[in-house]
N, C-alpha and C positions, 0 to 999 in steps of 0.2 A: 632690698629687692622687690624688684616689681614683678607682678605675675601677669605673662599675657596668656587670653584663652585664644584658641583655634578653634574656626568654623568652619568644616569641609563640607562644599555644595556639591554632591553628585550629578543630579540631575531635578529637573521640577517635580514638585508633589503633586499628590492627584488634583486635578483642574487646571492645573497651571501647564497648559503644556505650551511649547515653543510658537511664536506669535509670528506671521508673515507679514513684512512691511515693505508691500508693494507700491505701485502707483497712484493705487488707489488708499484711501486709509481703511485698514483694519476694523473689525467690528470690535463694538468695546469688550473688553477681557476683563470679569470681574475679580477683585482681589479679596481671596479669604476675609470674614471678618477676625476681628482682634489682632491684623499685621499692623507694625508699627514703622517696619522698614521695606524695602523692596531691593532685591539683589536682580539686576540687569548685565545681560551683554549680548551683544549686537554682533553677527558675523560682518557687517557693512555697515555704512555711515546711515542713519535712522533718525527720527523726531519722534517723542513722544508726549501725548497729551492728556493729563490727570484729571478727573474730575470723579461725578457721582454717576449713578447710572443713567443721565439723560448725557452724557460727555460729548461734545461735539468732535466733526471728524478731526482728525490730526493734519497739519499744516506745515510747509518748510521753518513756520516764525515759532512753532514749538521747542520745547525740550531738545536739544542735539545731543547723541549720542554718535561716539566713534567705534571703528570696529575694534573689535577685540579688545575691550577695556572693559574692567569691570565696575560696575555702578554700584553703590549703597545708598539708597535715597531714602529718608525720612518723609513716611507718609503724615498728612496732615491731616485733622479732624476732617472728616465729609469726604475724604479721599477713598472711592471704593472701586475704581475701573479706571481702565487705560486703553488710547487706542495707539496706532503706531503708523508710518509710513516713511516710504523709503527716502535717504536723504542724497539721494546720487543715482546713476543711472542703472544701480544694479538695485535687487530686492534685497532684503535683508532677515535674516531670522533672529526673533530676538527670545534667548532663552532667558526665564524669569522665576526667582522664587520669593515667595513672601515670607517673610522672616516675624 
């Protein structure tokens, strides 16, 4: 018999405010130290770029997020920040939680 654990995510934690992905790249958003995963959900299509504190502007060639899809991403060593840009004509709000 297998046992499954459920994780309930209600809202971003302290310092993890929703990010607006607009026509221009967002500012760099710091991921809390010690996080190994990142949960993300966008209200519209968006692109996201990961890196350190000097991460460059997000572009349409970066990681693609579809609307209303839950993503749980493993964070590689050295990833401490991310930036986002919309993936279509509509701005997206990206809700995120470091895990």
